[in-house]
DOVEXDO-659948 format. One line per 8 residues: their letters; for each residue x, y, z of C-alpha. Coordinates in Angstrom, 2 decimals, padded with zeros to 5 digits, always signed. Layout:
A = X/Y/Z ~ ...;
***
This chain:
MQCQGLQY = -015.61/-039.47/-053.86 ~ -013.00/-036.60/-053.26 ~ -015.64/-034.08/-054.51 ~ -018.24/-035.13/-052.16 ~ -016.10/-035.11/-049.47 ~ -015.07/-031.31/-050.01 ~ -018.42/-030.62/-050.35 ~ -019.33/-031.92/-046.88;
AYILSSLF = -016.38/-030.24/-045.48 ~ -017.74/-027.00/-046.91 ~ -021.44/-027.52/-045.52 ~ -019.87/-028.63/-042.01 ~ -017.68/-025.34/-042.11 ~ -020.68/-023.11/-042.92 ~ -022.96/-024.73/-040.50 ~ -020.10/-024.15/-037.85;
YCVPSIAR = -019.47/-020.47/-038.84 ~ -023.11/-019.54/-038.88 ~ -023.25/-020.21/-034.90 ~ -021.72/-016.98/-033.26 ~ -018.02/-016.97/-031.95 ~ -019.12/-017.05/-028.16 ~ -020.11/-020.70/-028.83 ~ -016.70/-021.89/-029.75;
AEASLTLG = -015.34/-020.59/-026.57 ~ -013.50/-023.25/-024.29 ~ -016.40/-022.96/-021.81 ~ -019.10/-023.98/-024.24 ~ -021.30/-026.87/-022.88 ~ -022.14/-029.83/-024.90 ~ -025.89/-031.44/-024.76 ~ -024.57/-033.94/-022.39;
QLFKKAST = -022.92/-031.80/-019.99 ~ -025.96/-029.59/-019.89 ~ -027.99/-032.52/-019.16 ~ -025.94/-033.31/-016.27 ~ -026.46/-029.69/-014.88 ~ -030.01/-029.83/-015.18 ~ -030.13/-033.67/-013.48 ~ -028.46/-032.08/-010.37;
YQATIAIQ = -030.35/-029.12/-010.50 ~ -033.95/-029.93/-011.33 ~ -036.44/-030.36/-008.23 ~ -038.56/-033.18/-010.35 ~ -035.30/-035.31/-010.09 ~ -035.02/-034.54/-006.25 ~ -038.57/-035.49/-005.78 ~ -038.19/-038.78/-007.42;
EAQLQQKK = -035.63/-039.67/-005.23 ~ -037.25/-038.91/-002.25 ~ -040.11/-040.69/-003.12 ~ -037.56/-043.87/-003.86 ~ -036.38/-043.30/-000.22 ~ -040.20/-043.47/+000.74 ~ -040.36/-046.76/-000.90 ~ -037.61/-048.09/+000.73;
AVYQETLS = -038.88/-047.07/+004.11 ~ -041.99/-048.96/+003.40 ~ -039.98/-052.17/+002.37 ~ -038.30/-052.14/+006.13 ~ -041.62/-051.90/+007.49 ~ -043.12/-054.83/+005.80 ~ -040.25/-056.79/+006.84 ~ -041.62/-056.39/+010.57;
GILPSISS = -044.63/-058.41/+009.46 ~ -042.16/-061.71/+009.90 ~ -039.86/-060.32/+012.75 ~ -040.80/-060.71/+016.18 ~ -041.70/-058.04/+018.28 ~ -040.19/-057.44/+021.91 ~ -041.91/-054.95/+024.35 ~ -041.63/-054.38/+028.23;
SIGYTRQE = -044.06/-053.21/+030.60 ~ -044.43/-052.01/+034.06 ~ -047.51/-051.96/+036.25 ~ -048.77/-050.97/+039.47 ~ -052.37/-052.04/+040.82 ~ -054.04/-051.54/+044.19 ~ -057.19/-053.54/+044.92 ~ -060.00/-053.94/+047.71;
QTPLPPNH = -058.61/-055.65/+050.41 ~ -060.76/-059.01/+050.95 ~ -061.07/-061.29/+053.89 ~ -060.09/-064.11/+051.78 ~ -056.48/-065.10/+050.90 ~ -054.80/-064.35/+048.93 ~ -054.73/-060.88/+050.09 ~ -052.56/-059.15/+047.72;
TNQPSAKV = -054.01/-055.05/+047.70 ~ -050.70/-054.07/+046.22 ~ -049.39/-055.53/+042.85 ~ -046.64/-054.49/+041.25 ~ -045.60/-056.04/+038.10 ~ -042.73/-055.71/+035.15 ~ -042.27/-057.90/+032.48 ~ -040.93/-058.38/+028.83;
TVTQPLFQ = -042.88/-060.07/+026.26 ~ -041.97/-061.59/+022.85 ~ -044.46/-062.13/+019.99 ~ -043.70/-063.90/+017.01 ~ -046.26/-064.16/+013.88 ~ -046.25/-067.54/+012.50 ~ -049.04/-067.93/+009.67 ~ -050.99/-065.05/+008.38;
GFAEYATI = -052.24/-066.71/+005.28 ~ -049.12/-065.66/+003.29 ~ -050.15/-062.09/+003.44 ~ -046.74/-060.90/+005.30 ~ -044.61/-062.49/+002.12 ~ -046.69/-061.13/-000.60 ~ -046.67/-057.62/+001.27 ~ -042.56/-057.65/+001.28;
RQASYQIE = -042.69/-058.63/-002.22 ~ -045.28/-055.85/-003.26 ~ -042.97/-053.25/-001.37 ~ -039.90/-054.82/-003.50 ~ -041.67/-054.21/-006.70 ~ -042.86/-050.89/-005.73 ~ -039.16/-049.72/-005.13 ~ -038.35/-051.01/-008.58;
AQKENKNS = -041.24/-049.33/-010.01 ~ -040.23/-046.10/-008.40 ~ -036.47/-046.35/-009.65 ~ -038.06/-046.57/-013.04 ~ -040.15/-043.32/-012.43 ~ -036.89/-041.82/-011.67 ~ -035.47/-042.95/-014.74 ~ -038.27/-041.83/-016.79;
ALKALGNN = -038.22/-038.12/-015.17 ~ -034.47/-038.09/-016.05 ~ -035.58/-039.44/-020.04 ~ -038.41/-036.58/-019.86 ~ -035.66/-033.91/-018.78 ~ -033.30/-035.09/-021.43 ~ -035.91/-034.34/-024.15 ~ -036.71/-030.92/-022.59;
VAQTYFSI = -032.66/-030.15/-022.44 ~ -032.14/-031.34/-026.11 ~ -035.11/-029.44/-027.04 ~ -033.85/-026.20/-025.68 ~ -030.28/-027.00/-026.95 ~ -030.70/-027.07/-030.14 ~ -033.35/-024.34/-030.25 ~ -030.57/-022.06/-029.03;
LSLQGDIQ = -028.37/-023.13/-031.39 ~ -030.88/-022.96/-034.50 ~ -031.79/-019.43/-033.18 ~ -028.26/-018.17/-032.67 ~ -027.75/-019.55/-036.12 ~ -030.65/-017.56/-037.60 ~ -029.10/-014.45/-035.70 ~ -025.47/-014.69/-037.37;
NYEGQIRE = -027.39/-015.34/-040.93 ~ -029.62/-012.25/-040.47 ~ -026.75/-010.09/-039.48 ~ -024.61/-011.13/-042.42 ~ -027.47/-010.84/-044.70 ~ -027.95/-006.86/-043.13 ~ -024.02/-006.16/-043.87 ~ -024.73/-007.67/-047.60;
YRARIHEL = -027.66/-005.21/-047.84 ~ -026.01/-002.33/-046.45 ~ -023.27/-003.05/-048.75 ~ -025.60/-003.17/-051.54 ~ -027.05/+000.27/-050.77 ~ -023.65/+001.55/-050.67 ~ -023.19/+000.25/-054.36 ~ -026.21/+001.27/-055.31;
RSRIRIGL = -025.61/+005.08/-054.12 ~ -022.38/+004.84/-056.05 ~ -024.38/+003.79/-059.18 ~ -026.89/+006.49/-058.89 ~ -024.66/+009.36/-058.65 ~ -023.02/+008.19/-062.02 ~ -026.47/+007.41/-063.72 ~ -026.29/+003.73/-064.09;
SRLTEQLT = -028.88/+002.88/-061.25 ~ -032.35/+004.63/-059.96 ~ -033.40/+005.63/-056.73 ~ -035.98/+003.28/-056.79 ~ -033.52/+000.42/-056.74 ~ -031.96/+001.94/-053.30 ~ -035.30/+002.34/-052.11 ~ -036.24/-001.27/-052.53;
VEAALTSI = -033.36/-002.57/-051.04 ~ -033.56/-000.32/-048.12 ~ -037.24/-001.64/-047.71 ~ -036.06/-005.37/-047.66 ~ -033.26/-004.38/-045.12 ~ -035.77/-002.50/-042.62 ~ -037.63/-005.85/-042.93 ~ -034.81/-008.14/-042.15;
EATLEKTK = -034.09/-006.05/-039.20 ~ -037.52/-006.37/-037.75 ~ -037.13/-010.23/-038.00 ~ -033.55/-010.20/-036.45 ~ -035.13/-008.25/-033.47 ~ -037.89/-011.04/-033.50 ~ -035.41/-013.99/-033.58 ~ -033.36/-012.40/-030.48;
GNLAAARV = -036.46/-012.27/-028.48 ~ -037.29/-015.74/-029.25 ~ -033.43/-016.53/-028.32 ~ -033.94/-014.80/-024.97 ~ -037.12/-016.72/-024.30 ~ -035.53/-020.24/-025.20 ~ -032.36/-018.95/-022.63 ~ -034.77/-018.24/-019.89;
NLVFLTGL = -035.92/-021.92/-020.37 ~ -032.15/-023.01/-020.15 ~ -031.77/-021.15/-016.81 ~ -035.07/-022.77/-015.52 ~ -034.03/-026.22/-016.43 ~ -029.88/-026.04/-015.42 ~ -030.04/-023.27/-013.24 ~ -026.99/-021.60/-015.10;
DPSTSLAP = -026.30/-018.18/-016.38 ~ -028.57/-017.11/-019.37 ~ -025.41/-016.03/-021.02 ~ -023.90/-019.70/-021.28 ~ -022.14/-020.40/-024.47 ~ -023.32/-023.95/-025.92 ~ -021.08/-026.03/-028.18 ~ -021.91/-026.24/-031.53;
VKSAPPTP = -022.60/-029.55/-033.10 ~ -020.54/-030.49/-035.93 ~ -021.14/-034.30/-036.29 ~ -022.25/-036.01/-039.60 ~ -025.96/-036.78/-040.09 ~ -026.90/-039.74/-039.02 ~ -027.68/-043.40/-040.68 ~ -030.48/-044.71/-038.91;
ASLATYLT = -031.08/-048.52/-039.01 ~ -034.21/-049.79/-039.94 ~ -037.66/-049.11/-037.75 ~ -038.29/-052.79/-036.67 ~ -034.68/-052.28/-035.15 ~ -036.06/-049.40/-032.97 ~ -039.39/-050.99/-032.09 ~ -037.63/-053.82/-030.35;
QGDMRPEV = -036.14/-051.18/-027.85 ~ -039.59/-049.99/-026.95 ~ -039.91/-052.42/-023.93 ~ -036.75/-051.19/-022.46 ~ -038.19/-047.86/-021.70 ~ -038.39/-046.97/-017.94 ~ -042.04/-046.23/-018.34 ~ -042.70/-049.77/-019.39;
KSATFAMK = -040.48/-051.24/-016.73 ~ -042.21/-049.08/-014.12 ~ -045.72/-050.41/-015.38 ~ -044.45/-053.88/-015.25 ~ -043.64/-053.47/-011.46 ~ -046.87/-052.18/-010.81 ~ -048.85/-054.87/-012.51 ~ -046.90/-057.30/-010.36;
SAQEQLTV = -047.36/-055.34/-007.26 ~ -051.15/-055.31/-008.10 ~ -051.07/-059.29/-008.30 ~ -049.42/-059.48/-004.89 ~ -052.21/-057.13/-003.47 ~ -054.64/-060.35/-004.60 ~ -052.68/-062.70/-002.01 ~ -052.75/-060.05/+000.63;
YRAGHFPS = -056.48/-059.74/+000.32 ~ -056.84/-063.52/+000.00 ~ -054.94/-064.17/+003.46 ~ -058.32/-062.38/+004.99 ~ -059.83/-066.18/+004.51 ~ -057.27/-067.99/+006.28 ~ -056.31/-068.26/+010.07 ~ -053.75/-066.47/+011.60;
VSAFGDYY = -051.18/-067.82/+014.13 ~ -048.77/-066.49/+016.38 ~ -046.72/-067.31/+019.35 ~ -045.88/-065.27/+022.42 ~ -044.11/-065.43/+025.71 ~ -043.48/-063.43/+028.84 ~ -040.96/-063.26/+031.20 ~ -041.85/-061.55/+034.37;
IRQDTVPN = -039.28/-059.59/+036.03 ~ -041.60/-058.75/+039.20 ~ -044.86/-059.99/+039.75 ~ -046.61/-060.23/+043.05 ~ -049.77/-062.43/+042.38 ~ -050.35/-066.00/+042.45 ~ -048.41/-068.21/+041.52 ~ -045.81/-065.43/+042.75;
NARWDVGI = -042.94/-067.84/+041.94 ~ -043.98/-068.01/+038.29 ~ -041.18/-066.36/+036.10 ~ -042.21/-066.93/+032.56 ~ -045.05/-068.37/+030.38 ~ -045.46/-068.97/+026.82 ~ -048.74/-069.61/+024.43 ~ -049.74/-069.99/+021.01;
SLTIPIYS = -052.72/-067.69/+019.47 ~ -054.78/-069.09/+016.63 ~ -057.58/-066.43/+015.06 ~ -060.03/-067.99/+012.63 ~ -062.03/-065.45/+010.51 ~ -065.57/-066.63/+010.41 ~ -067.63/-063.79/+008.82 ~ -066.89/-059.93/+008.24;
GGMVTAKL = -069.82/-059.16/+006.19 ~ -068.30/-060.22/+002.83 ~ -065.34/-057.65/+003.19 ~ -062.88/-060.07/+002.05 ~ -064.51/-061.03/-001.10 ~ -065.24/-057.55/-001.98 ~ -061.47/-056.34/-001.50 ~ -060.69/-059.66/-003.77;
EEAASLYT = -062.90/-058.22/-006.55 ~ -061.46/-054.71/-006.10 ~ -057.85/-056.14/-006.41 ~ -058.39/-058.39/-009.48 ~ -060.16/-055.34/-011.13 ~ -057.04/-053.03/-010.09 ~ -054.82/-055.81/-011.57 ~ -056.69/-056.08/-015.01;
QAELATTL = -056.62/-052.42/-014.96 ~ -052.45/-052.36/-014.72 ~ -052.39/-055.06/-017.33 ~ -054.24/-053.29/-019.75 ~ -052.44/-049.82/-019.02 ~ -049.20/-051.62/-019.31 ~ -050.12/-053.11/-023.08 ~ -051.46/-049.64/-024.02;
LKEQIRQE = -048.41/-048.14/-023.11 ~ -046.46/-050.19/-025.17 ~ -048.53/-049.42/-028.08 ~ -047.84/-045.83/-027.36 ~ -044.36/-046.15/-027.12 ~ -044.27/-047.80/-030.54 ~ -045.94/-045.08/-031.99 ~ -043.80/-042.38/-030.06;
ISTYYEAL = -040.62/-044.40/-031.89 ~ -042.27/-044.38/-035.12 ~ -043.24/-040.66/-035.29 ~ -039.36/-039.63/-033.95 ~ -038.05/-042.11/-036.56 ~ -040.20/-040.75/-039.59 ~ -039.30/-037.44/-038.45 ~ -035.63/-038.13/-038.45;
ESHRKQYE = -035.72/-039.47/-042.08 ~ -037.76/-036.50/-043.40 ~ -035.20/-033.96/-041.55 ~ -032.40/-036.02/-043.14 ~ -033.58/-035.76/-046.59 ~ -034.64/-032.33/-046.25 ~ -031.07/-031.83/-045.19 ~ -029.50/-033.22/-048.23;
KFQLAAEI = -031.88/-031.40/-050.77 ~ -030.92/-027.80/-048.81 ~ -027.14/-028.74/-049.07 ~ -027.76/-028.87/-052.66 ~ -030.26/-025.74/-052.67 ~ -027.78/-023.61/-050.72 ~ -024.87/-024.35/-053.35 ~ -027.03/-023.61/-055.97;
NRKNLRAL = -028.27/-020.41/-054.66 ~ -024.70/-019.46/-054.00 ~ -023.71/-020.01/-057.40 ~ -026.57/-018.07/-058.60 ~ -026.27/-015.13/-056.46 ~ -022.38/-014.77/-057.69 ~ -023.26/-014.91/-061.34 ~ -026.38/-012.58/-061.06;
QAEYRNGL = -024.06/-009.96/-059.14 ~ -021.35/-010.09/-062.01 ~ -024.19/-009.81/-064.65 ~ -025.65/-006.66/-062.85 ~ -022.29/-004.86/-062.95 ~ -022.31/-005.73/-066.81 ~ -025.56/-004.09/-066.88 ~ -027.45/-007.30/-068.01;
ITNLEVLT = -030.13/-007.95/-065.57 ~ -032.09/-005.59/-062.90 ~ -031.24/-005.20/-059.35 ~ -034.48/-006.64/-058.35 ~ -033.20/-010.13/-059.80 ~ -030.20/-009.67/-057.50 ~ -032.05/-008.85/-054.33 ~ -034.31/-012.02/-054.95;
AMTSYSDA = -031.12/-014.06/-055.08 ~ -029.59/-012.63/-052.12 ~ -033.07/-013.47/-050.40 ~ -033.20/-016.92/-051.54 ~ -029.52/-017.55/-050.75 ~ -030.16/-016.31/-047.18 ~ -033.05/-018.55/-046.80 ~ -031.30/-021.45/-048.06;
KRQLLTSY = -028.44/-021.18/-045.37 ~ -031.01/-020.71/-042.52 ~ -033.38/-023.65/-043.94 ~ -030.39/-025.71/-043.99 ~ -028.96/-024.84/-040.74 ~ -032.58/-025.58/-039.14 ~ -033.14/-028.86/-040.63 ~ -029.75/-030.07/-039.59;
HAMKLDEC = -030.63/-029.18/-035.75 ~ -033.94/-030.77/-036.27 ~ -032.40/-033.77/-037.61 ~ -029.92/-033.81/-034.59 ~ -032.80/-033.43/-032.44 ~ -034.86/-036.33/-033.78 ~ -031.94/-038.63/-033.50 ~ -031.97/-037.48/-029.57;
NLYLAQGK = -035.50/-038.12/-029.30 ~ -035.11/-041.50/-031.34 ~ -032.35/-042.25/-028.46 ~ -034.19/-041.46/-025.57 ~ -037.46/-043.06/-026.91 ~ -035.67/-046.47/-026.94 ~ -034.89/-046.19/-023.05 ~ -031.06/-045.53/-023.71;
DPFMLDVR = -029.04/-043.73/-021.04 ~ -029.47/-039.72/-020.93 ~ -026.47/-039.15/-019.52 ~ -024.65/-040.77/-022.82 ~ -026.13/-038.02/-024.75 ~ -022.90/-036.61/-025.99 ~ -021.86/-040.46/-027.49 ~ -025.18/-041.97/-028.65;
***
């Protein structure tokens, strides 16, 4: 057990030093800190918030359907004088009118419920946008860390190759090595330098994406990840969390909203009743002593050319569509969770194998270097071992970051809070 602990400590320290020293500065940002920056910078989140405010305003509008309305009017009428009384040629008037809806086929209450469901759906749409942003930030974060590690690895490999060339030149001068051995290493060195430049270009592109997501300076340093490999639970455990995704919640609220639309259209078959009252501030008509009146209005729909029935059929179809879309979405989320889970398991097993491969290649290189100095093997064997060891270290680091990215994706795929990425 103690040996395994020492081996794990060695691997973590190797991963840590594969990342450039700038990433270990005090100002380095973690994944969670990057996401918080992105959530306040990205316009997509601000747009979702604006749409949420719009939905809340619509809800306030729907409340007016059950509340009284009050209006005032002032008028002046002049008419032709007649020989018969009453002879009012000038008729100024001023009144206040109150109208109160009493019954509208329950459409008014369905509209209110529909608006409240739309508010909840928009809240989940915003959460869904935050989840997608979390995926993008995690992808960029681990890509940068992986590329930084590759650059550090290539730079170390270049230093080793140059030292190797220096050693070969010394051996050539005393007749222990041939010029072709030096040229072989120099050719390999040139290839590595070209690969290094390509990797630097990929890193620059990844940092451009970081600027787009967070608005931070492209040189912002990122904190390296040093946590232990995850130990995932069973797939069934993660699948049960799929219904907690904001996309599913939004689709469920959209389905409820579509159901309320049926009630709204069905109200077209019912009569509507409203009460009204007028208070006359001034009225020069007969009876000129009347100060107020009240009344009830009843409107009965008789025939509208089949419009109400058609709207009901349309609403029923939209409800069925929303129901099917929700079912399909749940299946797609189950597939997504399964994909992330299998990817995590695969990268976790790869990481374990690359740990062993890196250690074996390290021991093999040291042994071959000693044998070469004793003249037992050729330079090509040492060069091959150097390349294998460098490749193993890069693969180890790449598989580690891929594993941590899978862990983040699986976390977000369950509908968990993206603001808690650092403590997941």
